[in-house]
PQR file with spaces between the fields and no chain letter, atoms N, CA, C, O and H, PARSE charges and radii, in Angstrom:
ATOM       1  N    VAL     1      76.432  111.859  124.123 -0.4000 1.5000
ATOM       2  CA   VAL     1      77.643  110.825  122.723 -0.0000 2.0000
ATOM       3  C    VAL     1      78.979  111.993  123.651  0.5500 1.7000
ATOM       4  O    VAL     1      79.267  112.995  122.998 -0.5500 1.4000
ATOM       5  N    THR     2      79.538  111.880  124.722 -0.4000 1.5000
ATOM       6  CA   THR     2      80.784  112.336  124.469 -0.0000 2.0000
ATOM       7  C    THR     2      81.873  112.610  123.674  0.5500 1.7000
ATOM       8  O    THR     2      81.500  111.832  122.796 -0.5500 1.4000
ATOM       9  H    THR     2      79.304  111.065  125.252  0.4000 1.0000
ATOM      10  N    PRO     3      82.803  113.009  123.271 -0.5600 1.5000
ATOM      11  CA   PRO     3      84.075  112.964  122.284  0.2800 2.0000
ATOM      12  C    PRO     3      84.173  112.024  121.806  0.5500 1.7000
ATOM      13  O    PRO     3      83.720  111.606  120.740 -0.5500 1.4000
ATOM      14  N    PHE     4      85.440  111.103  123.350 -0.4000 1.5000
ATOM      15  CA   PHE     4      86.172  110.470  123.122 -0.0000 2.0000
ATOM      16  C    PHE     4      85.167  108.602  122.409  0.5500 1.7000
ATOM      17  O    PHE     4      85.690  107.545  122.058 -0.5500 1.4000
ATOM      18  H    PHE     4      85.809  111.442  124.216  0.4000 1.0000
ATOM      19  N    LEU     5      83.460  109.051  122.486 -0.4000 1.5000
ATOM      20  CA   LEU     5      82.840  108.542  121.932 -0.0000 2.0000
ATOM      21  C    LEU     5      82.509  108.162  120.424  0.5500 1.7000
ATOM      22  O    LEU     5      81.995  107.204  119.848 -0.5500 1.4000
ATOM      23  H    LEU     5      83.035  109.911  122.772  0.4000 1.0000
ATOM      24  N    GLN     6      83.167  109.629  120.002 -0.4000 1.5000
ATOM      25  CA   GLN     6      82.403  110.008  118.663 -0.0000 2.0000
ATOM      26  C    GLN     6      83.506  109.258  117.524  0.5500 1.7000
ATOM      27  O    GLN     6      84.736  109.304  117.535 -0.5500 1.4000
ATOM      28  H    GLN     6      83.585  110.408  120.470  0.4000 1.0000
ATOM      29  N    ALA     7      82.708  108.650  116.679 -0.4000 1.5000
ATOM      30  CA   ALA     7      83.382  107.988  115.523 -0.0000 2.0000
ATOM      31  C    ALA     7      84.769  109.167  115.159  0.5500 1.7000
ATOM      32  O    ALA     7      84.646  110.385  115.287 -0.5500 1.4000
ATOM      33  H    ALA     7      81.709  108.612  116.669  0.4000 1.0000
ATOM      34  N    GLN     8      86.052  108.466  114.694 -0.4000 1.5000
ATOM      35  CA   GLN     8      86.768  108.802  113.867 -0.0000 2.0000
ATOM      36  C    GLN     8      86.526  109.315  113.198  0.5500 1.7000
ATOM      37  O    GLN     8      85.320  109.403  112.967 -0.5500 1.4000
ATOM      38  H    GLN     8      86.152  107.477  114.590  0.4000 1.0000
ATOM      39  N    LYS     9      87.656  110.185  112.217 -0.4000 1.5000
ATOM      40  CA   LYS     9      87.170  110.915  110.694 -0.0000 2.0000
ATOM      41  C    LYS     9      88.405  110.011  110.375  0.5500 1.7000
ATOM      42  O    LYS     9      89.298  109.369  110.927 -0.5500 1.4000
ATOM      43  H    LYS     9      88.635  110.114  112.405  0.4000 1.0000
ATOM      44  N    LEU    10      87.753  110.462  108.750 -0.4000 1.5000
ATOM      45  CA   LEU    10      89.219  109.972  107.768 -0.0000 2.0000
ATOM      46  C    LEU    10      89.187  111.728  107.442  0.5500 1.7000
ATOM      47  O    LEU    10      88.351  112.627  107.540 -0.5500 1.4000
ATOM      48  H    LEU    10      87.028  110.984  108.301  0.4000 1.0000
ATOM      49  N    PRO    11      90.751  111.588  106.964 -0.5600 1.5000
ATOM      50  CA   PRO    11      91.193  112.533  106.352  0.2800 2.0000
ATOM      51  C    PRO    11      90.852  113.187  104.517  0.5500 1.7000
ATOM      52  O    PRO    11      91.136  112.554  103.501 -0.5500 1.4000
ATOM      53  N    ASP    12      90.404  114.130  104.545 -0.4000 1.5000
ATOM      54  CA   ASP    12      89.592  114.543  102.998 -0.0000 2.0000
ATOM      55  C    ASP    12      90.298  113.507  101.916  0.5500 1.7000
ATOM      56  O    ASP    12      91.078  112.699  102.422 -0.5500 1.4000
ATOM      57  H    ASP    12      90.173  114.645  105.371  0.4000 1.0000
ATOM      58  N    GLY    13      90.120  113.445  100.562 -0.4000 1.5000
ATOM      59  CA   GLY    13      91.401  112.910   99.550 -0.0000 2.0000
ATOM      60  C    GLY    13      90.433  112.636   98.754  0.5500 1.7000
ATOM      61  O    GLY    13      89.243  112.638   99.069 -0.5500 1.4000
ATOM      62  H    GLY    13      89.487  114.101  100.152  0.4000 1.0000
ATOM      63  N    LYS    14      90.856  112.402   97.754 -0.4000 1.5000
ATOM      64  CA   LYS    14      90.412  111.446   96.893 -0.0000 2.0000
ATOM      65  C    LYS    14      90.441  110.107   97.267  0.5500 1.7000
ATOM      66  O    LYS    14      91.406  109.563   97.803 -0.5500 1.4000
ATOM      67  H    LYS    14      91.823  112.400   97.498  0.4000 1.0000
ATOM      68  N    GLY    15      89.094  109.426   96.907 -0.4000 1.5000
ATOM      69  CA   GLY    15      88.937  107.777   97.687 -0.0000 2.0000
ATOM      70  C    GLY    15      88.508  107.972   98.707  0.5500 1.7000
ATOM      71  O    GLY    15      88.257  106.943   99.335 -0.5500 1.4000
ATOM      72  H    GLY    15      88.310  109.867   96.471  0.4000 1.0000
ATOM      73  N    LYS    16      88.215  109.220   99.375 -0.4000 1.5000
ATOM      74  CA   LYS    16      87.986  108.834  100.803 -0.0000 2.0000
ATOM      75  C    LYS    16      86.589  108.302  100.621  0.5500 1.7000
ATOM      76  O    LYS    16      86.479  107.178  101.110 -0.5500 1.4000
ATOM      77  H    LYS    16      88.418  110.056   98.865  0.4000 1.0000
ATOM      78  N    GLU    17      85.380  108.808  100.013 -0.4000 1.5000
ATOM      79  CA   GLU    17      84.039  107.959  100.228 -0.0000 2.0000
ATOM      80  C    GLU    17      84.141  106.955   99.658  0.5500 1.7000
ATOM      81  O    GLU    17      83.346  106.099  100.047 -0.5500 1.4000
ATOM      82  H    GLU    17      85.469  109.721   99.615  0.4000 1.0000
ATOM      83  N    THR    18      85.009  106.568   98.617 -0.4000 1.5000
ATOM      84  CA   THR    18      85.139  105.030   98.309 -0.0000 2.0000
ATOM      85  C    THR    18      85.894  103.961   99.586  0.5500 1.7000
ATOM      86  O    THR    18      85.661  102.754   99.524 -0.5500 1.4000
ATOM      87  H    THR    18      85.655  107.263   98.301  0.4000 1.0000
ATOM      88  N    VAL    19      86.675  104.444  100.566 -0.4000 1.5000
ATOM      89  CA   VAL    19      86.903  103.547  101.716 -0.0000 2.0000
ATOM      90  C    VAL    19      86.142  103.690  102.536  0.5500 1.7000
ATOM      91  O    VAL    19      86.179  102.732  103.307 -0.5500 1.4000
ATOM      92  H    VAL    19      86.865  105.425  100.616  0.4000 1.0000
ATOM      93  N    GLU    20      85.038  104.806  102.951 -0.4000 1.5000
ATOM      94  CA   GLU    20      83.912  105.084  103.636 -0.0000 2.0000
ATOM      95  C    GLU    20      83.054  103.824  103.302  0.5500 1.7000
ATOM      96  O    GLU    20      82.831  102.981  104.170 -0.5500 1.4000
ATOM      97  H    GLU    20      85.008  105.585  102.324  0.4000 1.0000
ATOM      98  N    ALA    21      82.546  103.702  101.945 -0.4000 1.5000
ATOM      99  CA   ALA    21      81.570  103.209  101.881 -0.0000 2.0000
ATOM     100  C    ALA    21      81.654  101.080  101.876  0.5500 1.7000
ATOM     101  O    ALA    21      80.764  100.248  102.051 -0.5500 1.4000
ATOM     102  H    ALA    21      82.727  104.388  101.239  0.4000 1.0000
ATOM     103  N    ALA    22      83.250  100.922  101.571 -0.4000 1.5000
ATOM     104  CA   ALA    22      83.936   99.800  101.333 -0.0000 2.0000
ATOM     105  C    ALA    22      84.120   98.944  102.272  0.5500 1.7000
ATOM     106  O    ALA    22      83.892   97.735  102.299 -0.5500 1.4000
ATOM     107  H    ALA    22      83.973  101.598  101.429  0.4000 1.0000
ATOM     108  N    CYS    23      84.733   99.949  103.380 -0.4000 1.5000
ATOM     109  CA   CYS    23      85.300   99.534  104.562 -0.0000 2.0000
ATOM     110  C    CYS    23      84.435   99.503  105.428  0.5500 1.7000
ATOM     111  O    CYS    23      84.037   98.406  105.820 -0.5500 1.4000
ATOM     112  H    CYS    23      84.918  100.931  103.358  0.4000 1.0000
ATOM     113  N    ASP    24      83.853  100.830  106.020 -0.4000 1.5000
ATOM     114  CA   ASP    24      82.403  100.940  107.237 -0.0000 2.0000
ATOM     115  C    ASP    24      82.009  100.111  106.881  0.5500 1.7000
ATOM     116  O    ASP    24      83.011   99.412  106.726 -0.5500 1.4000
ATOM     117  H    ASP    24      84.177  101.721  105.701  0.4000 1.0000
ATOM     118  N    GLY    25      81.051   99.449  106.527 -0.4000 1.5000
ATOM     119  CA   GLY    25      80.116   98.860  106.824 -0.0000 2.0000
ATOM     120  C    GLY    25      80.386   97.912  107.537  0.5500 1.7000
ATOM     121  O    GLY    25      79.439   97.819  108.319 -0.5500 1.4000
ATOM     122  H    GLY    25      80.238  100.017  106.653  0.4000 1.0000
ATOM     123  N    CYS    26      81.362   96.871  107.822 -0.4000 1.5000
ATOM     124  CA   CYS    26      82.311   95.625  108.353 -0.0000 2.0000
ATOM     125  C    CYS    26      82.820   96.199  109.371  0.5500 1.7000
ATOM     126  O    CYS    26      82.054   96.064  110.325 -0.5500 1.4000
ATOM     127  H    CYS    26      82.130   96.946  107.187  0.4000 1.0000
ATOM     128  N    HIS    27      83.960   96.911  109.700 -0.4000 1.5000
ATOM     129  CA   HIS    27      84.469   97.372  110.649 -0.0000 2.0000
ATOM     130  C    HIS    27      85.133   98.492  110.779  0.5500 1.7000
ATOM     131  O    HIS    27      86.274   98.664  111.208 -0.5500 1.4000
ATOM     132  H    HIS    27      84.582   97.020  108.925  0.4000 1.0000
ATOM     133  N    GLY    28      84.111   99.495  110.262 -0.4000 1.5000
ATOM     134  CA   GLY    28      84.151  101.003  110.834 -0.0000 2.0000
ATOM     135  C    GLY    28      85.736  101.630  110.387  0.5500 1.7000
ATOM     136  O    GLY    28      86.689  100.936  110.033 -0.5500 1.4000
ATOM     137  H    GLY    28      83.183   99.355  109.914  0.4000 1.0000
ATOM     138  N    VAL    29      85.713  103.023  110.505 -0.4000 1.5000
ATOM     139  CA   VAL    29      87.194  103.366  109.786 -0.0000 2.0000
ATOM     140  C    VAL    29      88.472  103.467  110.720  0.5500 1.7000
ATOM     141  O    VAL    29      89.692  103.607  110.642 -0.5500 1.4000
ATOM     142  H    VAL    29      84.938  103.586  110.792  0.4000 1.0000
ATOM     143  N    ASP    30      87.509  103.318  111.603 -0.4000 1.5000
ATOM     144  CA   ASP    30      88.712  103.133  113.120 -0.0000 2.0000
ATOM     145  C    ASP    30      90.241  101.669  113.307  0.5500 1.7000
ATOM     146  O    ASP    30      91.179  101.493  114.085 -0.5500 1.4000
ATOM     147  H    ASP    30      86.518  103.204  111.667  0.4000 1.0000
ATOM     148  N    GLN    31      89.550  100.784  111.801 -0.4000 1.5000
ATOM     149  CA   GLN    31      90.756  100.014  112.153 -0.0000 2.0000
ATOM     150  C    GLN    31      91.545  100.459  111.026  0.5500 1.7000
ATOM     151  O    GLN    31      92.026   99.528  110.380 -0.5500 1.4000
ATOM     152  H    GLN    31      88.789  100.927  111.168  0.4000 1.0000
ATOM     153  N    ILE    32      91.736  101.296  110.725 -0.4000 1.5000
ATOM     154  CA   ILE    32      92.201  102.258  109.363 -0.0000 2.0000
ATOM     155  C    ILE    32      93.355  103.185  109.821  0.5500 1.7000
ATOM     156  O    ILE    32      94.564  103.010  109.669 -0.5500 1.4000
ATOM     157  H    ILE    32      91.345  102.053  111.250  0.4000 1.0000
ATOM     158  N    ILE    33      92.431  104.641  110.667 -0.4000 1.5000
ATOM     159  CA   ILE    33      92.910  105.496  111.308 -0.0000 2.0000
ATOM     160  C    ILE    33      94.001  104.864  112.370  0.5500 1.7000
ATOM     161  O    ILE    33      93.596  104.170  113.302 -0.5500 1.4000
ATOM     162  H    ILE    33      91.449  104.783  110.791  0.4000 1.0000
ATOM     163  N    GLY    34      95.271  105.110  112.203 -0.4000 1.5000
ATOM     164  CA   GLY    34      96.520  105.416  112.990 -0.0000 2.0000
ATOM     165  C    GLY    34      97.427  104.284  112.525  0.5500 1.7000
ATOM     166  O    GLY    34      98.588  104.102  112.892 -0.5500 1.4000
ATOM     167  H    GLY    34      95.600  105.674  111.445  0.4000 1.0000
ATOM     168  N    ARG    35      96.704  103.529  111.636 -0.4000 1.5000
ATOM     169  CA   ARG    35      97.643  102.627  110.672 -0.0000 2.0000
ATOM     170  C    ARG    35      98.861  103.258  109.621  0.5500 1.7000
ATOM     171  O    ARG    35      98.869  104.388  109.134 -0.5500 1.4000
ATOM     172  H    ARG    35      95.761  103.677  111.338  0.4000 1.0000
ATOM     173  N    ALA    36      99.868  102.187  109.430 -0.4000 1.5000
ATOM     174  CA   ALA    36     101.940  103.133  108.799 -0.0000 2.0000
ATOM     175  C    ALA    36     101.873  102.080  108.188  0.5500 1.7000
ATOM     176  O    ALA    36     102.228  101.120  108.872 -0.5500 1.4000
ATOM     177  H    ALA    36      99.861  101.269  109.826  0.4000 1.0000
ATOM     178  N    TRP    37     101.533  101.821  107.066 -0.4000 1.5000
ATOM     179  CA   TRP    37     101.492  100.620  106.025 -0.0000 2.0000
ATOM     180  C    TRP    37     102.504  100.828  105.115  0.5500 1.7000
ATOM     181  O    TRP    37     103.048  101.902  105.371 -0.5500 1.4000
ATOM     182  H    TRP    37     101.245  102.602  106.511  0.4000 1.0000
ATOM     183  N    SER    38     103.097  100.165  103.974 -0.4000 1.5000
ATOM     184  CA   SER    38     103.081  100.098  103.042 -0.0000 2.0000
ATOM     185  C    SER    38     102.183   99.445  101.604  0.5500 1.7000
ATOM     186  O    SER    38     101.347   98.554  101.459 -0.5500 1.4000
ATOM     187  H    SER    38     102.655   99.292  103.766  0.4000 1.0000
ATOM     188  N    GLU    39     102.670  100.140  100.953 -0.4000 1.5000
ATOM     189  CA   GLU    39     101.674   99.991   99.563 -0.0000 2.0000
ATOM     190  C    GLU    39     101.048   98.125   99.376  0.5500 1.7000
ATOM     191  O    GLU    39     100.037   97.633   98.874 -0.5500 1.4000
ATOM     192  H    GLU    39     103.349  100.864  101.071  0.4000 1.0000
ATOM     193  N    GLU    40     102.453   97.464  100.179 -0.4000 1.5000
ATOM     194  CA   GLU    40     102.123   96.443   99.460 -0.0000 2.0000
ATOM     195  C    GLU    40     101.668   95.611  100.703  0.5500 1.7000
ATOM     196  O    GLU    40     101.210   94.512  100.388 -0.5500 1.4000
ATOM     197  H    GLU    40     103.274   97.864  100.586  0.4000 1.0000
ATOM     198  N    LYS    41     101.693   95.940  102.350 -0.4000 1.5000
ATOM     199  CA   LYS    41     100.831   95.735  103.168 -0.0000 2.0000
ATOM     200  C    LYS    41      99.302   96.275  103.139  0.5500 1.7000
ATOM     201  O    LYS    41      98.443   95.682  103.792 -0.5500 1.4000
ATOM     202  H    LYS    41     102.065   96.833  102.606  0.4000 1.0000
ATOM     203  N    TRP    42      98.975   97.470  102.326 -0.4000 1.5000
ATOM     204  CA   TRP    42      97.682   97.562  101.990 -0.0000 2.0000
ATOM     205  C    TRP    42      96.996   97.202  101.157  0.5500 1.7000
ATOM     206  O    TRP    42      95.780   97.034  101.248 -0.5500 1.4000
ATOM     207  H    TRP    42      99.673   97.952  101.795  0.4000 1.0000
ATOM     208  N    ARG    43      97.933   96.966   99.864 -0.4000 1.5000
ATOM     209  CA   ARG    43      97.413   95.939   98.807 -0.0000 2.0000
ATOM     210  C    ARG    43      96.813   94.643   99.310  0.5500 1.7000
ATOM     211  O    ARG    43      95.742   94.305   98.807 -0.5500 1.4000
ATOM     212  H    ARG    43      98.920   97.102   99.791  0.4000 1.0000
ATOM     213  N    THR    44      97.336   93.908  100.195 -0.4000 1.5000
ATOM     214  CA   THR    44      97.048   92.974  100.730 -0.0000 2.0000
ATOM     215  C    THR    44      96.050   92.936  101.740  0.5500 1.7000
ATOM     216  O    THR    44      95.258   91.994  101.785 -0.5500 1.4000
ATOM     217  H    THR    44      98.207   94.183  100.604  0.4000 1.0000
ATOM     218  N    VAL    45      96.012   93.953  102.623 -0.4000 1.5000
ATOM     219  CA   VAL    45      95.273   94.112  103.311 -0.0000 2.0000
ATOM     220  C    VAL    45      93.980   94.431  102.283  0.5500 1.7000
ATOM     221  O    VAL    45      93.130   93.574  102.524 -0.5500 1.4000
ATOM     222  H    VAL    45      96.656   94.718  102.586  0.4000 1.0000
ATOM     223  N    VAL    46      93.759   94.859  101.787 -0.4000 1.5000
ATOM     224  CA   VAL    46      92.226   95.175  100.687 -0.0000 2.0000
ATOM     225  C    VAL    46      91.672   94.175   99.974  0.5500 1.7000
ATOM     226  O    VAL    46      90.487   94.226   99.646 -0.5500 1.4000
ATOM     227  H    VAL    46      94.449   95.556  101.591  0.4000 1.0000
ATOM     228  N    LYS    47      92.576   93.010   99.610 -0.4000 1.5000
ATOM     229  CA   LYS    47      92.090   92.537   98.833 -0.0000 2.0000
ATOM     230  C    LYS    47      91.452   90.976   99.444  0.5500 1.7000
ATOM     231  O    LYS    47      90.745   90.164   98.847 -0.5500 1.4000
ATOM     232  H    LYS    47      93.539   92.968   99.877  0.4000 1.0000
ATOM     233  N    LYS    48      92.105   90.916  101.125 -0.4000 1.5000
ATOM     234  CA   LYS    48      91.080   89.829  102.210 -0.0000 2.0000
ATOM     235  C    LYS    48      90.032   90.346  102.072  0.5500 1.7000
ATOM     236  O    LYS    48      89.193   89.506  101.749 -0.5500 1.4000
ATOM     237  H    LYS    48      92.679   91.576  101.610  0.4000 1.0000
ATOM     238  N    MET    49      89.622   91.365  102.158 -0.4000 1.5000
ATOM     239  CA   MET    49      88.728   92.471  102.951 -0.0000 2.0000
ATOM     240  C    MET    49      87.374   92.247  101.636  0.5500 1.7000
ATOM     241  O    MET    49      86.150   92.208  101.504 -0.5500 1.4000
ATOM     242  H    MET    49      90.304   92.048  102.421  0.4000 1.0000
ATOM     243  N    ILE    50      88.712   92.144  100.847 -0.4000 1.5000
ATOM     244  CA   ILE    50      87.126   91.545   98.713 -0.0000 2.0000
ATOM     245  C    ILE    50      86.946   90.632   99.062  0.5500 1.7000
ATOM     246  O    ILE    50      85.770   90.425   99.363 -0.5500 1.4000
ATOM     247  H    ILE    50      89.706   92.176  100.954  0.4000 1.0000
ATOM     248  N    ASP    51      88.167   89.215   99.309 -0.4000 1.5000
ATOM     249  CA   ASP    51      87.875   88.061   99.662 -0.0000 2.0000
ATOM     250  C    ASP    51      86.705   87.533  100.451  0.5500 1.7000
ATOM     251  O    ASP    51      86.031   86.538  100.186 -0.5500 1.4000
ATOM     252  H    ASP    51      89.122   89.383   99.065  0.4000 1.0000
ATOM     253  N    LYS    52      86.525   88.700  101.877 -0.4000 1.5000
ATOM     254  CA   LYS    52      85.533   88.862  102.704 -0.0000 2.0000
ATOM     255  C    LYS    52      84.044   90.037  102.592  0.5500 1.7000
ATOM     256  O    LYS    52      83.251   90.666  103.292 -0.5500 1.4000
ATOM     257  H    LYS    52      87.073   89.508  102.093  0.4000 1.0000
ATOM     258  N    GLY    53      84.370   89.774  101.329 -0.4000 1.5000
ATOM     259  CA   GLY    53      83.741   90.313  100.606 -0.0000 2.0000
ATOM     260  C    GLY    53      83.112   91.678  100.742  0.5500 1.7000
ATOM     261  O    GLY    53      81.926   91.913  100.973 -0.5500 1.4000
ATOM     262  H    GLY    53      85.014   89.263  100.760  0.4000 1.0000
ATOM     263  N    ALA    54      84.262   92.688  100.532 -0.4000 1.5000
ATOM     264  CA   ALA    54      84.226   93.752  100.322 -0.0000 2.0000
ATOM     265  C    ALA    54      83.788   94.185   98.647  0.5500 1.7000
ATOM     266  O    ALA    54      84.128   93.458   97.714 -0.5500 1.4000
ATOM     267  H    ALA    54      85.225   92.497  100.344  0.4000 1.0000
ATOM     268  N    VAL    55      83.193   95.147   98.489 -0.4000 1.5000
ATOM     269  CA   VAL    55      82.548   95.553   96.929 -0.0000 2.0000
ATOM     270  C    VAL    55      83.648   95.839   96.767  0.5500 1.7000
ATOM     271  O    VAL    55      84.220   95.758   97.854 -0.5500 1.4000
ATOM     272  H    VAL    55      82.917   95.738   99.248  0.4000 1.0000
ATOM     273  N    LEU    56      84.738   96.339   95.499 -0.4000 1.5000
ATOM     274  CA   LEU    56      85.475   96.844   94.773 -0.0000 2.0000
ATOM     275  C    LEU    56      85.765   97.043   93.357  0.5500 1.7000
ATOM     276  O    LEU    56      86.925   96.664   93.192 -0.5500 1.4000
ATOM     277  H    LEU    56      84.273   96.404   94.616  0.4000 1.0000
ATOM     278  N    THR    57      85.216   97.500   92.135 -0.4000 1.5000
ATOM     279  CA   THR    57      85.735   97.936   91.024 -0.0000 2.0000
ATOM     280  C    THR    57      87.726   97.869   90.880  0.5500 1.7000
ATOM     281  O    THR    57      88.369   97.867   91.929 -0.5500 1.4000
ATOM     282  H    THR    57      84.275   97.807   92.270  0.4000 1.0000
ATOM     283  N    ASP    58      88.432   97.823   89.579 -0.4000 1.5000
ATOM     284  CA   ASP    58      89.341   97.614   89.687 -0.0000 2.0000
ATOM     285  C    ASP    58      89.803   99.197   89.606  0.5500 1.7000
ATOM     286  O    ASP    58      90.987   99.531   89.628 -0.5500 1.4000
ATOM     287  H    ASP    58      87.910   97.824   88.726  0.4000 1.0000
ATOM     288  N    ASP    59      88.819  100.027   89.518 -0.4000 1.5000
ATOM     289  CA   ASP    59      89.294  101.078   88.892 -0.0000 2.0000
ATOM     290  C    ASP    59      88.697  101.939   91.101  0.5500 1.7000
ATOM     291  O    ASP    59      89.036  102.875   91.825 -0.5500 1.4000
ATOM     292  H    ASP    59      87.857   99.756   89.500  0.4000 1.0000
ATOM     293  N    GLU    60      88.021  101.129   91.122 -0.4000 1.5000
ATOM     294  CA   GLU    60      88.012  101.876   92.931 -0.0000 2.0000
ATOM     295  C    GLU    60      89.419  101.208   93.437  0.5500 1.7000
ATOM     296  O    GLU    60      90.468  101.853   93.469 -0.5500 1.4000
ATOM     297  H    GLU    60      87.745  100.369   90.534  0.4000 1.0000
ATOM     298  N    LEU    61      89.337  100.160   93.735 -0.4000 1.5000
ATOM     299  CA   LEU    61      90.627   99.255   94.157 -0.0000 2.0000
ATOM     300  C    LEU    61      91.627  100.146   94.359  0.5500 1.7000
ATOM     301  O    LEU    61      91.989  100.589   95.449 -0.5500 1.4000
ATOM     302  H    LEU    61      88.485   99.636   93.708  0.4000 1.0000
ATOM     303  N    LYS    62      92.281  100.523   92.774 -0.4000 1.5000
ATOM     304  CA   LYS    62      93.508  101.446   92.824 -0.0000 2.0000
ATOM     305  C    LYS    62      93.418  102.936   93.107  0.5500 1.7000
ATOM     306  O    LYS    62      94.436  103.628   93.095 -0.5500 1.4000
ATOM     307  H    LYS    62      91.988  100.162   91.888  0.4000 1.0000
ATOM     308  N    THR    63      91.856  103.591   93.436 -0.4000 1.5000
ATOM     309  CA   THR    63      91.885  104.398   94.472 -0.0000 2.0000
ATOM     310  C    THR    63      91.697  104.542   96.057  0.5500 1.7000
ATOM     311  O    THR    63      91.766  105.447   96.888 -0.5500 1.4000
ATOM     312  H    THR    63      91.029  103.028   93.446  0.4000 1.0000
ATOM     313  N    VAL    64      91.332  102.719   96.028 -0.4000 1.5000
ATOM     314  CA   VAL    64      91.733  102.737   97.791 -0.0000 2.0000
ATOM     315  C    VAL    64      92.568  102.621   98.280  0.5500 1.7000
ATOM     316  O    VAL    64      92.968  103.141   99.321 -0.5500 1.4000
ATOM     317  H    VAL    64      91.276  101.984   95.352  0.4000 1.0000
ATOM     318  N    ILE    65      93.100  101.751   97.478 -0.4000 1.5000
ATOM     319  CA   ILE    65      95.378  101.997   97.515 -0.0000 2.0000
ATOM     320  C    ILE    65      95.606  103.224   97.756  0.5500 1.7000
ATOM     321  O    ILE    65      95.630  103.591   98.931 -0.5500 1.4000
ATOM     322  H    ILE    65      92.775  101.328   96.632  0.4000 1.0000
ATOM     323  N    ASP    66      95.821  104.124   96.729 -0.4000 1.5000
ATOM     324  CA   ASP    66      96.316  105.160   96.421 -0.0000 2.0000
ATOM     325  C    ASP    66      95.814  105.907   97.940  0.5500 1.7000
ATOM     326  O    ASP    66      96.682  106.162   98.775 -0.5500 1.4000
ATOM     327  H    ASP    66      95.801  103.825   95.775  0.4000 1.0000
ATOM     328  N    TYR    67      94.404  106.219   98.207 -0.4000 1.5000
ATOM     329  CA   TYR    67      93.716  106.777   99.467 -0.0000 2.0000
ATOM     330  C    TYR    67      94.694  106.243  100.575  0.5500 1.7000
ATOM     331  O    TYR    67      95.462  107.035  101.121 -0.5500 1.4000
ATOM     332  H    TYR    67      93.699  106.012   97.528  0.4000 1.0000
ATOM     333  N    LEU    68      94.680  105.013  100.891 -0.4000 1.5000
ATOM     334  CA   LEU    68      95.687  104.596  102.228 -0.0000 2.0000
ATOM     335  C    LEU    68      96.479  104.409  102.113  0.5500 1.7000
ATOM     336  O    LEU    68      96.790  103.647  103.029 -0.5500 1.4000
ATOM     337  H    LEU    68      94.055  104.369  100.448  0.4000 1.0000
ATOM     338  N    VAL    69      97.405  104.605  101.402 -0.4000 1.5000
ATOM     339  CA   VAL    69      98.954  105.022  100.813 -0.0000 2.0000
ATOM     340  C    VAL    69      99.237  106.500  101.342  0.5500 1.7000
ATOM     341  O    VAL    69      99.979  106.684  102.307 -0.5500 1.4000
ATOM     342  H    VAL    69      97.153  105.223  100.658  0.4000 1.0000
ATOM     343  N    ALA    70      98.572  107.607  100.623 -0.4000 1.5000
ATOM     344  CA   ALA    70      98.926  108.900  100.811 -0.0000 2.0000
ATOM     345  C    ALA    70      98.206  109.145  102.295  0.5500 1.7000
ATOM     346  O    ALA    70      98.878  109.762  103.121 -0.5500 1.4000
ATOM     347  H    ALA    70      97.969  107.457   99.839  0.4000 1.0000
ATOM     348  N    ASN    71      97.370  108.861  102.535 -0.4000 1.5000
ATOM     349  CA   ASN    71      97.014  109.112  104.287 -0.0000 2.0000
ATOM     350  C    ASN    71      97.537  108.194  105.222  0.5500 1.7000
ATOM     351  O    ASN    71      97.424  108.779  106.299 -0.5500 1.4000
ATOM     352  H    ASN    71      96.824  108.359  101.864  0.4000 1.0000
ATOM     353  N    PHE    72      98.101  106.966  105.447 -0.4000 1.5000
ATOM     354  CA   PHE    72      98.048  105.882  106.156 -0.0000 2.0000
ATOM     355  C    PHE    72      99.169  104.779  105.787  0.5500 1.7000
ATOM     356  O    PHE    72      99.004  103.610  106.134 -0.5500 1.4000
ATOM     357  H    PHE    72      98.193  106.490  104.572  0.4000 1.0000
ATOM     358  N    GLY    73     100.412  105.224  105.012 -0.4000 1.5000
ATOM     359  CA   GLY    73     101.463  104.642  103.541 -0.0000 2.0000
ATOM     360  C    GLY    73     102.726  105.295  105.661  0.5500 1.7000
ATOM     361  O    GLY    73     102.686  106.027  106.649 -0.5500 1.4000
ATOM     362  H    GLY    73     100.546  106.174  104.729  0.4000 1.0000
ATOM     363  N    GLU    74     103.509  104.270  104.970 -0.4000 1.5000
ATOM     364  CA   GLU    74     104.587  103.851  105.901 -0.0000 2.0000
ATOM     365  C    GLU    74     104.858  105.312  105.807  0.5500 1.7000
ATOM     366  O    GLU    74     104.662  106.049  104.841 -0.5500 1.4000
ATOM     367  H    GLU    74     103.542  103.675  104.167  0.4000 1.0000
ATOM     368  N    THR    75     105.618  105.768  107.648 -0.4000 1.5000
ATOM     369  CA   THR    75     106.348  107.078  107.663 -0.0000 2.0000
ATOM     370  C    THR    75     108.020  107.241  106.987  0.5500 1.7000
ATOM     371  O    THR    75     108.759  106.395  107.491 -0.5500 1.4000
ATOM     372  H    THR    75     105.777  105.170  108.434  0.4000 1.0000
ATOM     373  N    PRO    76     108.406  107.732  106.435 -0.5600 1.5000
ATOM     374  CA   PRO    76     109.885  107.750  105.824  0.2800 2.0000
ATOM     375  C    PRO    76     110.395  108.287  107.636  0.5500 1.7000
ATOM     376  O    PRO    76     109.907  108.768  108.658 -0.5500 1.4000
ATOM     377  N    ALA    77     111.767  107.756  107.039 -0.4000 1.5000
ATOM     378  CA   ALA    77     112.269  107.651  108.546 -0.0000 2.0000
ATOM     379  C    ALA    77     113.248  108.875  108.500  0.5500 1.7000
ATOM     380  O    ALA    77     113.838  109.329  107.520 -0.5500 1.4000
ATOM     381  H    ALA    77     112.164  107.365  106.209  0.4000 1.0000
ATOM     382  N    LYS    78     113.269  109.243  109.639 -0.4000 1.5000
ATOM     383  CA   LYS    78     113.453  111.281  109.908 -0.0000 2.0000
ATOM     384  C    LYS    78     114.829  110.869  110.178  0.5500 1.7000
ATOM     385  O    LYS    78     115.387  109.935  110.754 -0.5500 1.4000
ATOM     386  H    LYS    78     112.789  108.874  110.435  0.4000 1.0000
ATOM     387  N    PRO    79     115.344  112.502  109.192 -0.5600 1.5000
ATOM     388  CA   PRO    79     116.876  112.431  109.407  0.2800 2.0000
ATOM     389  C    PRO    79     117.972  112.406  110.114  0.5500 1.7000
ATOM     390  O    PRO    79     118.441  113.532  110.277 -0.5500 1.4000
ATOM     391  N    LYS    80     118.574  111.541  110.606 -0.4000 1.5000
ATOM     392  CA   LYS    80     119.601  111.892  112.078 -0.0000 2.0000
ATOM     393  C    LYS    80     120.159  112.870  112.156  0.5500 1.7000
ATOM     394  O    LYS    80     120.851  113.109  113.145 -0.5500 1.4000
ATOM     395  H    LYS    80     118.193  110.626  110.473  0.4000 1.0000
């Protein structure tokens, strides 16, 4: 396998394993990496995934949202 084809990895942090377990089964983490979404957008997307069959408890949902926002949240505007 060439390095280009190797699976991308999520950053370490609280919630990484939960995200991998809940999301990787259907579409892989490549659908997450590179995003820069607000907490509201992540919450909407994760709830859509739950509607499609992802299984998360309320506590896991909070952990997943916190992890996604911390690692793939909106990038603050740079000062001019």
